[in-house]
Backbone as CSV, one residue per row, in Angstrom:
resi,resn,N_x,N_y,N_z,CA_x,CA_y,CA_z,C_x,C_y,C_z
1,UNK,0.839,-1.193,0.000,0.000,0.000,0.000,0.875,1.245,0.000
2,UNK,0.635,2.125,-0.956,1.391,3.359,-1.077,0.595,4.499,-0.452
3,UNK,0.964,4.891,0.764,0.322,6.020,1.423,1.226,7.247,1.461
4,UNK,2.386,7.173,0.796,3.369,8.247,0.885,3.062,9.426,-0.042
5,UNK,2.382,9.163,-1.152,2.194,10.226,-2.137,1.323,11.368,-1.627
6,UNK,0.509,11.111,-0.589,-0.361,12.161,-0.052,0.441,13.375,0.426
7,UNK,1.653,13.144,0.936,2.458,14.233,1.483,2.782,15.295,0.444
8,UNK,2.861,14.900,-0.814,3.333,15.811,-1.853,2.218,16.432,-2.686
9,UNK,0.969,16.185,-2.331,-0.128,16.674,-3.162,-0.338,18.186,-3.049
10,UNK,-0.174,18.731,-1.871,-0.395,20.159,-1.687,-1.798,20.565,-2.110
11,UNK,-1.895,21.693,-2.816,-3.200,22.196,-3.242,-3.840,21.357,-4.333
12,UNK,-3.094,20.367,-4.834,-3.699,19.464,-5.823,-4.892,18.733,-5.219
13,UNK,-4.906,18.583,-3.899,-6.073,17.998,-3.230,-7.357,18.694,-3.700
14,UNK,-7.297,19.998,-3.878,-8.498,20.783,-4.132,-8.653,21.267,-5.576
15,UNK,-7.596,21.217,-6.387,-7.740,21.827,-7.709,-7.234,21.005,-8.889
16,UNK,-6.649,19.831,-8.660,-6.094,19.041,-9.753,-7.154,18.104,-10.324
17,UNK,-7.297,18.096,-11.631,-8.280,17.186,-12.251,-7.612,16.042,-13.006
18,UNK,-6.279,15.981,-13.003,-5.577,14.883,-13.644,-5.117,13.819,-12.653
19,UNK,-5.065,14.167,-11.397,-4.631,13.224,-10.358,-5.836,12.435,-9.855
20,UNK,-5.561,11.210,-9.423,-6.628,10.346,-8.920,-7.356,10.954,-7.730
21,UNK,-6.721,11.886,-7.046,-7.346,12.500,-5.876,-8.612,13.257,-6.259
22,UNK,-8.730,13.649,-7.539,-9.931,14.353,-7.987,-11.169,13.471,-7.861
23,UNK,-10.993,12.153,-8.012,-12.127,11.244,-7.822,-12.574,11.223,-6.369
24,UNK,-11.612,11.234,-5.456,-11.952,11.276,-4.030,-12.671,12.579,-3.702
25,UNK,-12.230,13.660,-4.318,-12.872,14.959,-4.090,-14.322,14.928,-4.565
26,UNK,-14.549,14.333,-5.747,-15.914,14.234,-6.260,-16.771,13.334,-5.386
27,UNK,-16.179,12.256,-4.932,-16.893,11.286,-4.098,-17.284,11.878,-2.753
28,UNK,-16.465,12.795,-2.245,-16.695,13.338,-0.899,-17.994,14.126,-0.804
29,UNK,-18.488,14.614,-1.933,-19.754,15.363,-1.910,-20.879,14.470,-1.405
30,UNK,-20.974,13.273,-1.970,-22.028,12.342,-1.574,-21.764,11.781,-0.174
31,UNK,-20.505,11.560,0.150,-20.170,11.034,1.473,-20.548,12.025,2.571
32,UNK,-20.294,13.290,2.315,-20.660,14.303,3.304,-22.167,14.351,3.491
33,UNK,-22.918,14.235,2.409,-24.380,14.188,2.516,-24.816,12.977,3.337
34,UNK,-24.154,11.846,3.116,-24.503,10.631,3.854,-24.258,10.825,5.350
35,UNK,-23.107,11.362,5.705,-22.784,11.580,7.123,-23.800,12.522,7.757
36,UNK,-24.126,13.581,7.058,-25.116,14.524,7.589,-26.454,13.827,7.811
37,UNK,-26.823,12.958,6.890,-28.087,12.239,7.044,-28.081,11.302,8.237
38,UNK,-26.971,10.607,8.457,-26.874,9.706,9.608,-26.896,10.502,10.899
39,UNK,-26.222,11.641,10.916,-26.251,12.493,12.108,-27.680,12.937,12.410
40,UNK,-28.397,13.373,11.387,-29.772,13.832,11.585,-30.660,12.688,12.050
41,UNK,-30.500,11.523,11.430,-31.299,10.348,11.782,-31.092,9.947,13.235
42,UNK,-29.867,10.122,13.726,-29.539,9.731,15.096,-29.500,10.920,16.053
43,UNK,-30.044,12.046,15.601,-30.185,13.245,16.422,-28.853,13.715,17.010
44,UNK,-27.826,13.672,16.183,-26.517,14.177,16.599,-26.411,15.616,16.092
45,UNK,-26.616,16.538,16.986,-26.746,17.944,16.620,-25.384,18.637,16.560
46,UNK,-25.316,19.765,15.841,-24.082,20.559,15.858,-23.634,20.835,17.289
47,UNK,-22.340,20.830,17.477,-21.773,20.931,18.817,-21.237,19.603,19.308
48,UNK,-21.707,18.499,18.709,-21.213,17.174,19.077,-19.756,17.036,18.632
49,UNK,-19.022,16.167,19.317,-17.607,15.948,19.016,-17.445,14.826,17.998
50,UNK,-16.714,15.113,16.930,-16.527,14.176,15.834,-15.032,13.982,15.591
51,UNK,-14.621,12.729,15.436,-13.244,12.397,15.091,-13.217,11.843,13.674
52,UNK,-12.406,12.447,12.817,-12.267,12.010,11.432,-10.901,11.337,11.290
53,UNK,-10.897,10.010,11.220,-9.656,9.234,11.147,-9.233,9.101,9.684
54,UNK,-7.993,9.486,9.382,-7.546,9.507,7.998,-8.219,10.638,7.250
55,UNK,-8.169,11.833,7.825,-8.953,12.967,7.325,-8.420,13.553,6.035
56,UNK,-7.168,13.219,5.652,-6.616,13.797,4.444,-6.587,15.308,4.511
57,UNK,-7.033,15.951,3.434,-7.015,17.412,3.354,-8.301,18.050,3.860
58,UNK,-9.129,17.268,4.570,-10.262,17.851,5.275,-11.543,18.001,4.491
59,UNK,-11.730,17.208,3.444,-12.976,17.321,2.683,-14.204,17.167,3.590
60,UNK,-14.194,16.157,4.450,-15.334,15.905,5.335,-15.236,16.727,6.612
61,UNK,-14.059,16.784,7.196,-13.888,17.514,8.458,-14.294,18.978,8.319
62,UNK,-13.839,19.616,7.260,-14.152,21.034,7.096,-15.627,21.263,6.797
63,UNK,-16.234,20.332,6.064,-17.659,20.447,5.806,-18.481,20.338,7.076
64,UNK,-18.128,19.383,7.937,-18.854,19.218,9.198,-18.559,20.365,10.166
65,UNK,-17.338,20.867,10.129,-17.015,22.012,10.977,-17.840,23.231,10.579
66,UNK,-18.058,23.400,9.278,-18.894,24.500,8.803,-20.332,24.351,9.279
67,UNK,-20.750,23.106,9.546,-22.097,22.852,10.068,-22.202,23.122,11.563
68,UNK,-21.056,23.328,12.228,-21.081,23.618,13.658,-20.627,22.487,14.553
69,UNK,-20.158,21.374,13.976,-19.657,20.269,14.793,-18.231,20.572,15.259
70,UNK,-17.874,20.025,16.408,-16.508,20.157,16.929,-15.703,18.978,16.402
71,UNK,-14.891,19.232,15.409,-14.238,18.173,14.656,-12.741,18.129,14.946
72,UNK,-12.251,16.910,15.138,-10.816,16.672,15.201,-10.462,15.752,14.038
73,UNK,-9.575,16.208,13.184,-9.121,15.392,12.067,-7.720,14.897,12.317
74,UNK,-7.514,13.599,12.142,-6.168,13.045,12.333,-5.700,12.358,11.061
75,UNK,-4.402,12.434,10.848,-3.791,11.803,9.683,-2.302,11.700,9.980
76,UNK,-1.610,10.845,9.239,-0.166,10.752,9.402,0.582,11.485,8.297
77,UNK,-0.139,12.138,7.402,0.466,12.924,6.339,0.508,14.385,6.752
78,UNK,1.699,14.878,7.078,1.845,16.276,7.497,1.424,17.225,6.382
79,UNK,1.743,16.878,5.131,1.358,17.730,4.019,-0.142,17.859,3.874
80,UNK,-0.849,16.751,4.033,-2.314,16.782,3.929,-2.925,17.610,5.052
81,UNK,-2.400,17.466,6.249,-2.922,18.224,7.384,-2.732,19.725,7.178
82,UNK,-1.605,20.103,6.593,-1.356,21.519,6.332,-2.392,22.080,5.359
83,UNK,-2.735,21.301,4.330,-3.751,21.735,3.376,-5.110,21.828,4.062
84,UNK,-5.431,20.845,4.898,-6.710,20.858,5.613,-6.845,22.108,6.466
85,UNK,-5.780,22.488,7.127,-5.825,23.693,7.974,-6.052,24.941,7.134
86,UNK,-5.413,25.015,5.973,-5.574,26.194,5.120,-6.994,26.337,4.607
87,UNK,-7.683,25.216,4.455,-9.043,25.249,3.916,-10.117,25.182,5.007
88,UNK,-9.724,25.213,6.247,-10.694,25.136,7.348,-11.573,26.383,7.369
89,UNK,-12.874,26.233,7.618,-13.761,27.399,7.689,-13.337,28.340,8.820
90,UNK,-13.431,29.601,8.582,-13.082,30.575,9.606,-14.043,30.467,10.788
91,UNK,-13.495,30.633,11.965,-14.267,30.623,13.214,-14.961,29.289,13.484
92,UNK,-14.488,28.223,12.852,-15.063,26.905,13.102,-14.260,26.190,14.179
93,UNK,-14.874,25.160,14.744,-14.207,24.388,15.794,-13.658,23.091,15.199
94,UNK,-12.602,23.242,14.411,-11.934,22.092,13.809,-10.456,22.165,14.147
95,UNK,-9.887,21.022,14.499,-8.470,20.937,14.838,-7.873,19.745,14.110
96,UNK,-6.652,19.908,13.637,-5.964,18.839,12.922,-4.671,18.485,13.639
97,UNK,-4.408,17.184,13.695,-3.178,16.739,14.341,-2.722,15.407,13.762
98,UNK,-1.434,15.162,13.870,-0.874,13.884,13.447,-1.110,12.863,14.548
99,UNK,-1.581,11.687,14.175,-1.862,10.655,15.163,-1.908,9.295,14.501
100,UNK,-1.733,8.270,15.306,-1.744,6.877,14.867,-3.115,6.286,15.160
101,UNK,-3.780,5.782,14.145,-5.125,5.228,14.320,-5.138,4.009,15.222
102,UNK,-4.009,3.326,15.365,-3.935,2.174,16.262,-3.749,2.585,17.727
103,UNK,-3.311,3.818,17.940,-3.075,4.314,19.299,-3.552,5.757,19.369
104,UNK,-4.841,5.942,19.390,-5.411,7.282,19.373,-5.076,8.024,20.674
105,UNK,-4.621,9.272,20.575,-4.223,10.042,21.763,-5.405,10.728,22.438
106,UNK,-6.472,9.968,22.669,-7.682,10.522,23.268,-8.178,9.587,24.367
107,UNK,-8.905,10.165,25.308,-9.447,9.377,26.408,-10.596,8.499,25.929
108,UNK,-10.919,7.491,26.727,-12.082,6.652,26.451,-13.334,7.517,26.382
109,UNK,-14.234,7.155,25.486,-15.560,7.783,25.404,-15.479,9.297,25.199
110,UNK,-14.576,9.730,24.350,-14.363,11.161,24.141,-15.206,11.750,23.011
111,UNK,-15.701,10.897,22.085,-16.359,11.417,20.881,-17.766,10.854,20.715
112,UNK,-18.598,11.676,20.086,-19.962,11.250,19.759,-20.010,10.463,18.453
113,UNK,-19.044,10.701,17.586,-18.989,9.998,16.298,-17.542,9.903,15.835
114,UNK,-17.232,8.808,15.154,-15.922,8.616,14.533,-16.155,8.277,13.067
115,UNK,-15.434,8.961,12.190,-15.498,8.679,10.761,-14.268,7.888,10.348
116,UNK,-14.485,6.846,9.562,-13.396,6.095,8.944,-13.757,5.927,7.471
117,UNK,-13.584,6.993,6.734,-14.003,7.049,5.338,-12.774,6.963,4.441
118,UNK,-12.768,5.993,3.533,-11.601,5.767,2.670,-10.354,5.535,3.514
119,UNK,-10.514,4.787,4.569,-9.396,4.569,5.481,-9.090,3.093,5.708
120,UNK,-10.102,2.295,5.959,-9.890,0.915,6.399,-9.154,0.071,5.365
121,UNK,-9.306,0.389,4.081,-8.605,-0.369,3.039,-7.156,0.101,2.865
122,UNK,-6.732,1.035,3.705,-5.359,1.540,3.635,-4.496,1.062,4.805
123,UNK,-5.025,0.194,5.643,-4.255,-0.294,6.790,-4.249,-1.820,6.790
124,UNK,-3.222,-2.382,7.398,-3.081,-3.838,7.437,-3.915,-4.495,8.529
125,UNK,-4.304,-3.729,9.541,-5.069,-4.281,10.661,-6.343,-3.465,10.896
126,UNK,-7.312,-3.560,10.002,-8.531,-2.760,10.159,-9.296,-3.061,11.442
127,UNK,-9.293,-4.323,11.883,-10.013,-4.664,13.120,-9.416,-3.927,14.311
128,UNK,-8.115,-3.805,14.323,-7.444,-3.087,15.409,-7.825,-1.608,15.404
129,UNK,-7.885,-1.014,14.212,-8.274,0.388,14.107,-9.728,0.591,14.528
130,UNK,-10.603,-0.329,14.159,-12.009,-0.228,14.554,-12.155,-0.348,16.061
131,UNK,-11.410,-1.261,16.668,-11.471,-1.420,18.125,-11.014,-0.157,18.835
132,UNK,-9.997,0.488,18.302,-9.506,1.724,18.907,-10.525,2.848,18.730
133,UNK,-11.185,2.885,17.581,-12.255,3.869,17.377,-13.388,3.644,18.362
134,UNK,-13.732,2.379,18.594,-14.798,2.064,19.551,-14.420,2.524,20.960
135,UNK,-13.160,2.419,21.283,-12.707,2.841,22.627,-13.002,4.313,22.887
136,UNK,-12.778,5.160,21.883,-12.944,6.602,22.100,-14.373,7.072,21.832
137,UNK,-15.263,6.147,21.458,-16.666,6.497,21.252,-17.443,6.451,22.562
138,UNK,-18.360,7.386,22.718,-19.292,7.344,23.841,-20.308,6.223,23.613
139,UNK,-20.926,5.725,24.670,-22.031,4.775,24.480,-23.098,5.387,23.569
140,UNK,-23.581,4.602,22.639,-24.522,5.036,21.601,-23.855,5.939,20.562
141,UNK,-22.519,6.028,20.615,-21.799,6.797,19.615,-21.810,6.100,18.267
142,UNK,-21.515,6.859,17.225,-21.625,6.376,15.850,-20.248,6.186,15.208
143,UNK,-20.051,5.062,14.561,-18.906,4.841,13.690,-19.437,4.817,12.258
144,UNK,-18.963,5.738,11.423,-19.411,5.823,10.039,-18.215,5.506,9.148
145,UNK,-18.416,4.617,8.179,-17.291,4.110,7.407,-17.601,4.092,5.909
146,UNK,-16.524,4.078,5.122,-16.607,3.821,3.693,-15.371,3.022,3.310
147,UNK,-15.567,1.966,2.526,-14.442,1.165,2.070,-14.858,0.419,0.803
148,UNK,-14.000,-0.467,0.326,-14.291,-1.239,-0.886,-14.511,-2.709,-0.554
149,UNK,-15.454,-3.296,-1.253,-15.712,-4.719,-1.119,-14.622,-5.495,-1.884
150,UNK,-14.251,-6.641,-1.352,-13.226,-7.456,-2.006,-13.878,-8.354,-3.059
151,UNK,-14.260,-7.730,-4.168,-14.874,-8.433,-5.288,-14.086,-8.108,-6.556
152,UNK,-14.273,-8.901,-7.576,-13.597,-8.636,-8.837,-14.058,-7.326,-9.480
153,UNK,-15.369,-7.005,-9.445,-15.780,-5.698,-9.981,-15.116,-4.527,-9.252
154,UNK,-14.991,-4.631,-7.922,-14.332,-3.565,-7.167,-12.855,-3.481,-7.515
155,UNK,-12.239,-4.637,-7.712,-10.834,-4.657,-8.107,-10.644,-3.941,-9.439
156,UNK,-11.513,-4.218,-10.389,-11.405,-3.568,-11.691,-11.621,-2.070,-11.580
157,UNK,-12.662,-1.670,-10.856,-13.012,-0.254,-10.788,-11.987,0.546,-9.992
158,UNK,-11.658,0.083,-8.774,-10.850,0.884,-7.854,-9.354,0.788,-8.116
159,UNK,-8.937,-0.205,-8.899,-7.507,-0.367,-9.149,-7.156,-0.137,-10.618
160,UNK,-7.947,-0.703,-11.519,-7.595,-0.624,-12.932,-8.330,0.506,-13.669
161,UNK,-9.617,0.647,-13.450,-10.378,1.661,-14.188,-9.935,3.074,-13.843
162,UNK,-9.535,3.297,-12.586,-9.111,4.646,-12.196,-7.896,5.097,-12.992
163,UNK,-7.077,4.147,-13.436,-5.909,4.495,-14.234,-6.303,4.983,-15.626
164,UNK,-7.505,4.635,-16.055,-8.002,5.098,-17.343,-8.643,6.472,-17.234
165,UNK,-9.099,6.817,-16.044,-9.795,8.082,-15.837,-8.824,9.214,-15.502
166,UNK,-7.813,8.920,-14.697,-6.860,9.949,-14.266,-5.480,9.650,-14.828
167,UNK,-4.831,10.671,-15.373,-3.488,10.493,-15.925,-2.474,10.173,-14.835
168,UNK,-2.648,10.812,-13.688,-1.687,10.685,-12.600,-2.276,9.772,-11.532
169,UNK,-1.888,8.524,-11.550,-2.410,7.534,-10.597,-1.228,6.793,-9.977
170,UNK,-0.886,7.074,-8.735,0.263,6.421,-8.102,0.100,4.903,-8.061
171,UNK,1.190,4.199,-8.165,1.161,2.751,-8.045,0.736,2.358,-6.632
172,UNK,-0.023,1.257,-6.558,-0.485,0.721,-5.273,-1.333,1.738,-4.500
173,UNK,-2.052,2.557,-5.248,-3.010,3.475,-4.634,-4.048,2.679,-3.837
174,UNK,-4.479,1.563,-4.413,-5.323,0.594,-3.717,-4.707,-0.791,-3.887
175,UNK,-4.883,-1.625,-2.877,-4.379,-2.999,-2.903,-5.557,-3.923,-2.630
176,UNK,-5.838,-4.811,-3.577,-7.085,-5.579,-3.531,-7.211,-6.443,-2.279
177,UNK,-6.137,-7.075,-1.823,-6.285,-7.977,-0.677,-6.632,-7.232,0.608
178,UNK,-6.506,-5.900,0.594,-6.892,-5.111,1.759,-8.357,-4.667,1.718
179,UNK,-9.034,-4.921,0.604,-10.457,-4.603,0.539,-11.205,-5.506,1.529
180,UNK,-12.353,-5.059,1.986,-13.054,-5.718,3.099,-14.485,-6.062,2.696
181,UNK,-14.865,-7.298,2.869,-16.244,-7.708,2.614,-17.150,-7.186,3.738
182,UNK,-18.389,-6.828,3.427,-19.287,-6.290,4.450,-19.448,-7.194,5.664
183,UNK,-19.523,-8.514,5.432,-19.686,-9.417,6.572,-18.434,-9.431,7.449
184,UNK,-17.267,-9.225,6.845,-16.037,-9.134,7.626,-16.039,-7.875,8.478
185,UNK,-16.495,-6.778,7.889,-16.548,-5.525,8.642,-17.537,-5.629,9.798
186,UNK,-18.668,-6.281,9.566,-19.654,-6.478,10.636,-19.057,-7.262,11.794
187,UNK,-18.265,-8.281,11.482,-17.625,-9.083,12.525,-16.611,-8.255,13.302
188,UNK,-15.802,-7.490,12.597,-14.838,-6.618,13.269,-15.540,-5.641,14.207
189,UNK,-16.637,-5.072,13.733,-17.381,-4.119,14.548,-17.957,-4.798,15.789
190,UNK,-18.534,-5.975,15.605,-19.144,-6.686,16.737,-18.112,-7.012,17.803
191,UNK,-16.916,-7.413,17.396,-15.862,-7.725,18.354,-15.429,-6.499,19.145
192,UNK,-15.689,-5.313,18.581,-15.332,-4.063,19.255,-16.499,-3.467,20.037
193,UNK,-17.615,-4.187,20.104,-18.768,-3.684,20.846,-19.660,-2.769,20.042
194,UNK,-19.586,-2.883,18.712,-20.382,-2.049,17.820,-21.345,-2.911,17.026
195,UNK,-22.513,-2.372,16.750,-23.488,-3.087,15.925,-23.731,-2.306,14.643
196,UNK,-23.432,-2.928,13.502,-23.680,-2.284,12.214,-25.177,-2.177,11.996
197,UNK,-25.630,-0.985,11.688,-27.052,-0.728,11.499,-27.461,-0.660,10.032
198,UNK,-26.536,-0.285,9.167,-26.904,-0.130,7.760,-25.668,-0.147,6.878
199,UNK,-25.857,-0.648,5.670,-24.865,-0.558,4.606,-25.499,0.194,3.448
200,UNK,-24.669,0.921,2.709,-25.154,1.660,1.551,-24.107,1.616,0.450
201,UNK,-24.485,1.081,-0.717,-23.549,1.021,-1.829,-23.334,2.380,-2.467
202,UNK,-22.189,2.512,-3.134,-21.839,3.759,-3.810,-21.111,3.406,-5.115
203,UNK,-21.428,4.112,-6.184,-20.751,3.865,-7.458,-20.785,5.128,-8.307
204,UNK,-19.896,5.224,-9.306,-19.946,6.371,-10.228,-21.236,6.353,-11.046
205,UNK,-21.611,7.519,-11.531,-22.746,7.620,-12.465,-22.242,7.270,-13.867
206,UNK,-22.286,5.990,-14.171,-21.696,5.493,-15.416,-22.399,6.017,-16.663
207,UNK,-23.680,6.288,-16.594,-24.456,6.614,-17.783,-24.502,8.106,-18.078
208,UNK,-23.732,8.897,-17.383,-23.720,10.327,-17.635,-22.466,10.739,-18.404
209,UNK,-22.585,11.824,-19.171,-21.493,12.281,-20.009,-20.192,12.548,-19.239
210,UNK,-20.212,13.159,-18.042,-18.947,13.426,-17.346,-18.099,12.183,-17.113
211,UNK,-18.723,11.025,-16.934,-17.956,9.793,-16.755,-17.191,9.461,-18.032
212,UNK,-17.882,9.498,-19.166,-17.241,9.141,-20.440,-16.276,10.231,-20.885
213,UNK,-16.584,11.471,-20.586,-15.661,12.560,-20.903,-14.355,12.402,-20.141
214,UNK,-14.469,11.935,-18.903,-13.267,11.708,-18.096,-12.415,10.602,-18.693
215,UNK,-13.055,9.549,-19.201,-12.320,8.469,-19.854,-11.629,8.940,-21.133
216,UNK,-12.337,9.757,-21.917,-11.792,10.214,-23.182,-10.632,11.190,-22.995
217,UNK,-10.762,12.074,-21.999,-9.759,13.117,-21.795,-8.680,12.712,-20.794
218,UNK,-8.966,11.634,-20.045,-8.072,11.171,-18.979,-7.810,12.276,-17.948
219,UNK,-8.850,12.935,-17.601,-8.842,13.898,-16.498,-10.272,13.962,-15.972
220,UNK,-10.416,14.138,-14.693,-11.730,14.036,-14.050,-12.566,15.264,-14.393
221,UNK,-13.689,15.037,-15.034,-14.592,16.112,-15.431,-15.132,16.815,-14.186
222,UNK,-15.316,18.145,-14.246,-15.830,18.880,-13.068,-17.157,18.363,-12.549
223,UNK,-17.955,17.756,-13.427,-19.273,17.258,-13.020,-19.296,15.740,-12.802
224,UNK,-18.115,15.121,-12.753,-18.058,13.691,-12.441,-18.759,13.477,-11.100
225,UNK,-19.677,12.519,-11.040,-20.491,12.355,-9.837,-20.676,10.882,-9.493
226,UNK,-21.070,10.662,-8.253,-21.344,9.333,-7.739,-22.803,9.258,-7.308
227,UNK,-23.293,8.045,-7.134,-24.670,7.862,-6.696,-24.760,6.678,-5.747
228,UNK,-25.772,6.711,-4.909,-26.034,5.589,-4.020,-26.640,4.440,-4.811
229,UNK,-26.392,3.231,-4.353,-26.945,2.045,-4.986,-27.189,0.977,-3.921
230,UNK,-28.123,0.084,-4.181,-28.379,-0.997,-3.241,-27.267,-2.042,-3.261
231,UNK,-26.567,-2.135,-4.365,-25.506,-3.130,-4.484,-24.281,-2.726,-3.667
232,UNK,-23.701,-3.706,-2.981,-22.489,-3.477,-2.198,-21.263,-4.069,-2.889
233,UNK,-21.361,-4.388,-4.161,-20.277,-5.077,-4.852,-19.053,-4.207,-5.073
234,UNK,-19.217,-2.889,-5.078,-18.090,-1.989,-5.339,-17.684,-1.314,-4.026
235,UNK,-17.854,-0.018,-3.941,-17.616,0.673,-2.679,-18.892,0.687,-1.857
236,UNK,-18.736,0.723,-0.562,-19.926,0.794,0.294,-19.610,1.575,1.564
237,UNK,-20.634,2.214,2.082,-20.525,2.912,3.353,-21.593,2.377,4.288
238,UNK,-21.548,2.851,5.501,-22.515,2.399,6.492,-22.175,2.980,7.843
239,UNK,-22.944,2.554,8.841,-22.647,3.043,10.181,-22.968,1.975,11.225
240,UNK,-22.277,2.095,12.346,-22.473,1.190,13.470,-22.654,2.018,14.739
241,UNK,-23.293,1.418,15.708,-23.575,2.098,16.984,-22.908,1.330,18.112
242,UNK,-22.292,2.063,19.016,-21.664,1.444,20.175,-22.704,1.088,21.223
243,UNK,-22.604,-0.101,21.775,-23.539,-0.530,22.817,-23.417,0.306,24.059
244,UNK,-24.392,0.190,24.928,-24.407,0.969,26.158,-23.126,0.744,26.961
245,UNK,-22.731,-0.499,27.077,-21.522,-0.814,27.829,-20.299,-0.798,26.934
246,UNK,-20.466,-1.268,25.701,-19.361,-1.261,24.760,-18.239,-2.190,25.189
247,UNK,-17.165,-2.127,24.452,-15.983,-2.918,24.737,-14.791,-1.984,24.755
248,UNK,-14.004,-2.001,25.783,-12.822,-1.160,25.843,-11.584,-2.034,25.709
249,UNK,-10.549,-1.457,25.121,-9.326,-2.199,24.865,-8.140,-1.386,25.380
């Protein structure tokens, strides 16, 4: 897994349409809507404490901070954190720091929600990271995740097809054996004292012109978009709730 290239992206996080990161930027629009919907559904109001694990350049953290949530974004890429800080909404309650997802520098039951979006497929021990997230969640706290299913269609889309859409695609951007099946994620969550409540599939809008324009030009079209789907064969998101007693590690 190549996680080193994030350090050198700089403002390309927000303005490059030839790098694969542009797909993540486009995807974050729908992901942010999903998180907001889960927060509303579970009555998690602005002012609640949110931890964004693997926050990158703050696509989600800054959006939630603008909504009034108290957000802490952690990442091990100093370059990405610097970009996130530059793009943070003024007068918002968002803080960024370098931290290890396996050893979070926070007390037990410190957060109302933890985000692990586009993160679990980038680590060798996802169960360990989930258990640590559960530790810092309050009882009835929310873990919201997005990752890729370990299927052949997901392998083609997330590893091979992206190379056709973006000119600049780092090697080992995704590694198929690190993709996670939904039932595996449910088991990891249960072992950490979390109960998965819902899964939601996500895929590109294949039948729209921006998708094909991106293939033809090999740069991500400004209107490239994603949509929710019932199928979990490609990427999927979802959320889990920590039990009253939970499990501490």
